[in-house]
ZAKOL-330317 format. One line per field, with one value per residue: x, y, z of N, C-alpha, C in turn; residue number from 1. Coordinates in nm, 4 decimals, decimal comma. Example, Ala and Ser with C-alpha at 12.3 -4.5 7.8 and 13.67 -1.06 7.14 Angstrom:
! ZAKOL-330317
n_X	[1,3190|1,2850]
n_Y	[-0,5690|-0,2250]
n_Z	[0,7800|0,7080]
ca_X	[1,2300|1,3670]
ca_Y	[-0,4500|-0,1060]
ca_Z	[0,7800|0,7140]
c_X	[1,3200|1,2900]
c_Y	[-0,3300|0,0030]
c_Z	[0,7800|0,7870]
n	[1|2]
END
This chain:
! ZAKOL-330317
n_X	[-6,5639|-6,2817|-6,0533|-5,7865|-5,7948|-5,8238|-5,5888|-5,3974|-5,4740|-5,4198|-5,1250|-5,0523|-5,1228|-4,9497|-4,6990|-4,7472|-4,7378|-4,4950|-4,3551|-4,4582|-4,3530|-4,1050|-4,0612|-4,1367|-3,9359|-3,7200|-3,8072|-3,7837|-3,5015|-3,4437|-3,5671|-3,4014|-3,1656|-3,2167|-3,2583|-2,9941|-2,8585|-2,9755|-2,9110|-2,6302|-2,6463|-2,7405|-2,5275|-2,3199|-2,4205|-2,3777|-2,0936|-2,0430|-2,1239|-1,9629|-1,7269|-1,7780|-1,7699|-1,5074|-1,3813|-1,4794|-1,3306|-1,0724|-1,0917|-1,0851|-0,8655|-0,6800|-0,7269|-0,6242|-0,3715|-0,2903|-0,3193|-0,1309|0,1116|0,0895|0,1629|0,4128|0,5486|0,5144|0,6682|0,9204|0,9837|0,9936|1,2200|1,4173|1,4249|1,5483|1,7865|1,9030|1,9333|2,1051|2,3309|2,3858|2,4509|2,6474|2,8322|2,8814|2,9869|3,2293|3,3422|3,3601|3,5375|3,7794|3,8245|3,9026|4,1043|4,2868|4,3026|4,4296|4,6689|4,7709|4,7698|4,9824|5,2066|5,2221|5,2760|5,5197|5,6511|5,6459|5,7654|6,0176|6,0957|6,0804|6,2929|6,5125|6,5068|6,5484|6,8278|6,9534|6,9347|7,0655]
n_Y	[-6,0667|-6,2367|-6,4222|-6,4335|-6,2278|-6,0090|-6,0438|-5,9841|-5,7079|-5,6081|-5,6757|-5,5241|-5,2808|-5,2610|-5,2327|-4,9859|-4,8636|-4,8800|-4,7570|-4,5128|-4,4299|-4,4358|-4,2342|-4,0216|-4,0486|-3,9739|-3,7202|-3,5830|-3,6047|-3,4424|-3,2053|-3,1458|-3,1130|-2,8998|-2,7001|-2,6805|-2,5886|-2,3578|-2,2204|-2,2074|-2,0208|-1,8114|-1,7640|-1,7147|-1,4850|-1,3203|-1,3267|-1,2187|-0,9635|-0,8753|-0,9023|-0,7026|-0,4782|-0,4991|-0,4502|-0,1980|-0,0522|-0,0988|0,0323|0,2781|0,3080|0,2710|0,5014|0,6922|0,6071|0,6937|0,9423|1,0085|0,9248|1,1054|1,3272|1,2734|1,2654|1,5266|1,6359|1,5200|1,6500|1,9142|1,8562|1,8088|2,0334|2,1978|2,0686|2,1290|2,3988|2,4097|2,2823|2,4970|2,7075|2,5895|2,5840|2,8461|2,9207|2,7898|2,9191|3,1801|3,1243|3,0434|3,3126|3,4433|3,3173|3,3776|3,6485|3,6500|3,5272|3,7355|3,9529|3,8563|3,8137|4,1146|4,1846|4,0805|4,1903|4,4547|4,4372|4,3535|4,5867|4,7868|4,6958|4,7131|4,9884|5,0751|4,9567|5,1180|5,3553|5,3672]
n_Z	[-0,0965|-0,1476|0,0677|-0,0231|-0,2160|-0,0276|0,1228|-0,0792|-0,1226|0,1291|0,1544|-0,0700|0,0363|0,2373|0,1205|-0,0071|0,2232|0,3151|0,1217|0,1246|0,3856|0,3299|0,1440|0,3088|0,4809|0,3323|0,2563|0,4717|0,5224|0,2868|0,3574|0,5894|0,4503|0,3057|0,5121|0,6099|0,3887|0,3803|0,5941|0,5362|0,3242|0,4476|0,6222|0,4226|0,2948|0,5206|0,5198|0,2682|0,3127|0,5068|0,3642|0,1725|0,3143|0,4024|0,1571|0,1061|0,2940|0,2325|-0,0304|0,0613|0,2028|-0,0064|-0,1378|0,0536|0,0385|-0,2404|-0,2079|-0,0388|-0,1687|-0,3666|-0,2389|-0,1337|-0,3768|-0,4509|-0,2526|-0,3110|-0,5522|-0,4604|-0,3085|-0,5117|-0,6318|-0,4030|-0,3953|-0,6368|-0,6204|-0,4047|-0,5176|-0,6973|-0,5233|-0,3919|-0,6040|-0,6599|-0,4250|-0,4220|-0,6573|-0,5325|-0,3474|-0,4945|-0,6049|-0,3471|-0,2777|-0,5062|-0,4693|-0,2113|-0,2801|-0,4445|-0,2672|-0,0889|-0,2650|-0,3025|-0,0463|-0,0077|-0,1892|-0,1174|0,1349|0,0544|-0,0798|0,1159|0,2839|0,1181|0,0925|0,3685|0,3715|0,1834|0,2853|0,5185]
ca_X	[-6,4362|-6,1975|-5,9192|-5,6943|-5,8045|-5,7956|-5,4415|-5,3266|-5,4970|-5,3303|-4,9916|-5,0350|-5,1336|-4,8291|-4,5882|-4,7638|-4,7190|-4,3330|-4,3121|-4,4949|-4,2500|-3,9549|-4,0812|-4,1482|-3,7875|-3,6605|-3,8440|-3,7273|-3,3711|-3,4388|-3,5821|-3,2819|-3,0590|-3,2614|-3,2443|-2,8466|-2,8479|-3,0390|-2,8196|-2,5086|-2,6683|-2,7449|-2,3839|-2,2345|-2,4566|-2,3070|-1,9663|-2,0434|-2,1380|-1,8195|-1,6333|-1,8090|-1,6972|-1,3503|-1,3562|-1,5014|-1,2130|-0,9504|-1,0659|-1,0453|-0,7012|-0,6024|-0,7571|-0,5338|-0,2171|-0,2816|-0,3108|0,0257|0,1957|0,0867|0,2281|0,5642|0,6019|0,5321|0,7962|1,0583|1,0045|1,0555|1,3692|1,4945|1,4620|1,6400|1,9100|1,9639|1,9640|2,2300|2,4438|2,4196|2,5038|2,8115|2,9221|2,9040|3,0743|3,3660|3,3880|3,4110|3,6717|3,8912|3,8553|3,9643|4,2413|4,3784|4,3233|4,5187|4,8087|4,8087|4,8208|5,0890|5,3095|5,2648|5,3354|5,6472|5,7361|5,6381|5,8789|6,1390|6,1150|6,1161|6,4283|6,6067|6,5020|6,6214|6,9516|7,0015|6,9225|7,1727]
ca_Y	[-6,0783|-6,3679|-6,3913|-6,4259|-6,1044|-5,9281|-6,0653|-5,9151|-5,5887|-5,5830|-5,6678|-5,3985|-5,1486|-5,2626|-5,1976|-4,8725|-4,7870|-4,8656|-4,6604|-4,3670|-4,4044|-4,4230|-4,1033|-3,9316|-4,0374|-3,8997|-3,5907|-3,5268|-3,5805|-3,3185|-3,0887|-3,1208|-3,0602|-2,7501|-2,6003|-2,6659|-2,4966|-2,2151|-2,1579|-2,1859|-1,9099|-1,6848|-1,7306|-1,6688|-1,3376|-1,2387|-1,3129|-1,1312|-0,8283|-0,8430|-0,8729|-0,5801|-0,3760|-0,4922|-0,3761|-0,0508|-0,0044|-0,1195|0,1280|0,4125|0,2908|0,2995|0,6634|0,7594|0,5989|0,7547|1,0973|1,0013|0,9084|1,2410|1,4197|1,2392|1,3097|1,6743|1,6614|1,4893|1,7689|2,0151|1,8332|1,8136|2,1891|2,2301|2,0200|2,2020|2,5341|2,3910|2,2731|2,6064|2,7703|2,5287|2,6358|2,9807|2,9295|2,7508|3,0354|3,2937|3,0830|3,0598|3,4319|3,4919|3,2645|3,4400|3,7790|3,6222|3,5181|3,8682|4,0441|3,8036|3,8717|4,2568|4,2150|4,0300|4,3105|4,5623|4,4065|4,3651|4,7459|4,8562|4,6292|4,7900|5,1428|5,0708|4,9338|5,2089|5,4902|5,3487]
ca_Z	[-0,1506|-0,0661|0,1718|-0,1094|-0,2442|0,0798|0,1492|-0,1810|-0,0939|0,2494|0,0897|-0,1523|0,1432|0,3205|0,0271|-0,0200|0,3453|0,3122|-0,0049|0,1768|0,4793|0,2449|0,0872|0,4116|0,5372|0,2177|0,2352|0,5937|0,4693|0,1905|0,4553|0,6813|0,3739|0,2682|0,6230|0,5960|0,2833|0,3984|0,7086|0,4750|0,2510|0,5477|0,6708|0,3048|0,2808|0,6249|0,4795|0,1572|0,3757|0,5627|0,2433|0,1033|0,4198|0,3940|0,0159|0,1123|0,3773|0,1329|-0,1179|0,1390|0,2214|-0,1462|-0,1441|0,1307|-0,0043|-0,3540|-0,1745|0,0322|-0,2740|-0,4451|-0,1320|-0,1496|-0,5096|-0,4243|-0,1585|-0,4018|-0,6497|-0,3883|-0,2658|-0,6135|-0,6415|-0,3190|-0,4281|-0,7447|-0,5687|-0,3127|-0,6016|-0,7490|-0,4067|-0,3626|-0,7192|-0,6350|-0,3001|-0,4858|-0,7265|-0,4413|-0,2606|-0,5817|-0,6130|-0,2511|-0,2895|-0,5871|-0,3798|-0,0952|-0,3389|-0,4796|-0,1455|-0,0262|-0,3377|-0,2869|0,0921|-0,0121|-0,2723|-0,0112|0,2277|-0,0058|-0,1174|0,2410|0,3114|0,0330|0,1285|0,4724|0,3355|0,0888|0,3696|0,6376]
c_X	[-6,3786|-6,1003|-5,8099|-5,6875|-5,7630|-5,6314|-5,3545|-5,3399|-5,4105|-5,1659|-4,9654|-5,0408|-5,0012|-4,7065|-4,6051|-4,7101|-4,5653|-4,2767|-4,3254|-4,3802|-4,1089|-3,9418|-4,0801|-4,0009|-3,7127|-3,6753|-3,7982|-3,5601|-3,3463|-3,4635|-3,4517|-3,1555|-3,0654|-3,2303|-3,0658|-2,7992|-2,8755|-2,9551|-2,6784|-2,5288|-2,6829|-2,5906|-2,2978|-2,2777|-2,4003|-2,1407|-1,9270|-2,0421|-2,0165|-1,7196|-1,6504|-1,7365|-1,5529|-1,3167|-1,3597|-1,3727|-1,0985|-0,9486|-1,0495|-0,9140|-0,6210|-0,6030|-0,6455|-0,3997|-0,1928|-0,2432|-0,1559|0,1202|0,2005|0,1762|0,3620|0,6138|0,6206|0,6618|0,9155|1,0673|1,0484|1,1988|1,4676|1,5427|1,5644|1,7751|1,9858|1,9945|2,0929|2,3564|2,4970|2,4969|2,6336|2,9008|2,9730|3,0050|3,2238|3,4154|3,4508|3,5466|3,7758|3,9259|3,9368|4,0980|4,3442|4,4178|4,4352|4,6551|4,8455|4,8637|4,9547|5,2073|5,3293|5,3143|5,4914|5,7392|5,7420|5,7566|6,0218|6,1854|6,1496|6,2612|6,5381|6,6136|6,5915|6,7944|7,0212|7,0162|7,0303|7,3049]
c_Y	[-6,2057|-6,3218|-6,3679|-6,2719|-5,9806|-5,9363|-5,9842|-5,7681|-5,5422|-5,5760|-5,5541|-5,2521|-5,1511|-5,2098|-5,0362|-4,7871|-4,7777|-4,7727|-4,5175|-4,3335|-4,3800|-4,2761|-4,0003|-3,9336|-3,9403|-3,7509|-3,5380|-3,4983|-3,4437|-3,1970|-3,0618|-3,0583|-2,9260|-2,6617|-2,5838|-2,5614|-2,3548|-2,1525|-2,1271|-2,0515|-1,8016|-1,6504|-1,6674|-1,5161|-1,2653|-1,2204|-1,2165|-0,9946|-0,7926|-0,8190|-0,7414|-0,4616|-0,3690|-0,4146|-0,2300|0,0078|0,0028|0,0145|0,2738|0,4075|0,3321|0,4638|0,7293|0,7522|0,6682|0,9124|1,1063|0,9893|1,0509|1,3543|1,4131|1,2771|1,4564|1,7133|1,6193|1,5865|1,8693|1,9981|1,8440|1,9549|2,2419|2,2016|2,1001|2,3362|2,5291|2,3687|2,4172|2,7034|2,7240|2,5837|2,7708|3,0226|2,8916|2,8706|3,1492|3,2492|3,0891|3,2275|3,4877|3,4211|3,3328|3,6005|3,7646|3,6082|3,6628|3,9441|3,9647|3,8248|4,0189|4,2793|4,1885|4,1324|4,4351|4,5528|4,4170|4,5327|4,7989|4,7975|4,7158|4,9125|5,1437|5,0610|5,0647|5,3425|5,4576|5,3609]
c_Z	[-0,0667|-0,0041|0,0756|-0,1761|-0,1421|0,1345|0,0528|-0,1538|0,0392|0,2078|0,0271|-0,0711|0,2153|0,2442|0,0043|0,1082|0,3730|0,2337|0,0579|0,3056|0,4288|0,2019|0,2097|0,4782|0,4516|0,2136|0,3852|0,5811|0,3871|0,2802|0,5442|0,6056|0,3348|0,3852|0,6212|0,4994|0,3036|0,4962|0,6166|0,3735|0,3280|0,5898|0,5333|0,2787|0,3899|0,5636|0,3636|0,2097|0,4495|0,4588|0,1764|0,1874|0,4117|0,2562|0,0487|0,1849|0,2855|0,0315|-0,0588|0,1607|0,0937|-0,1701|-0,0834|0,0620|-0,1476|-0,3043|-0,0980|-0,0691|-0,3408|-0,3615|-0,1530|-0,2731|-0,5000|-0,3492|-0,2461|-0,4813|-0,5808|-0,3499|-0,3909|-0,6374|-0,5360|-0,3465|-0,5341|-0,6886|-0,4757|-0,4000|-0,6583|-0,6425|-0,3917|-0,4905|-0,6928|-0,5318|-0,3542|-0,5475|-0,6299|-0,3693|-0,3606|-0,5913|-0,4902|-0,2366|-0,3768|-0,5250|-0,2929|-0,1472|-0,3772|-0,3488|-0,0796|-0,1117|-0,3194|-0,1515|0,0846|-0,0912|-0,1788|0,0811|0,1864|-0,0196|0,0163|0,2913|0,2335|0,0388|0,2543|0,4521|0,2726|0,1931|0,4699|0,5918]
n	[1|2|3|4|5|6|7|8|9|10|11|12|13|14|15|16|17|18|19|20|21|22|23|24|25|26|27|28|29|30|31|32|33|34|35|36|37|38|39|40|41|42|43|44|45|46|47|48|49|50|51|52|53|54|55|56|57|58|59|60|61|62|63|64|65|66|67|68|69|70|71|72|73|74|75|76|77|78|79|80|81|82|83|84|85|86|87|88|89|90|91|92|93|94|95|96|97|98|99|100|101|102|103|104|105|106|107|108|109|110|111|112|113|114|115|116|117|118|119|120|121|122|123|124|125|126]
END
């Protein structure tokens, strides 16, 4: 083989060596990116697990809130019944008070009549 052919072969081998080094460097970069992505995926999985836990807790909180709302609705219904009963009681008290006032007026009139009758009787007797 001639020197010229050897030089061409050496030059080709050098070019191939550069290409292989470039490919190896690129592979190292890809490996680093893959490792970074793998770490991000693991972090995302951990975040998803935390989010799932948070969602589960929120569901429990919502269930408790629903129960509290149901109890509050029951309490409101009972309070409405109590208010209705109180209104009825107040109305009955007002009616009783009106009756008592009429009775007192009647008694006052009868007392005046009795007093007048007594005074007339005393005058006529004296």
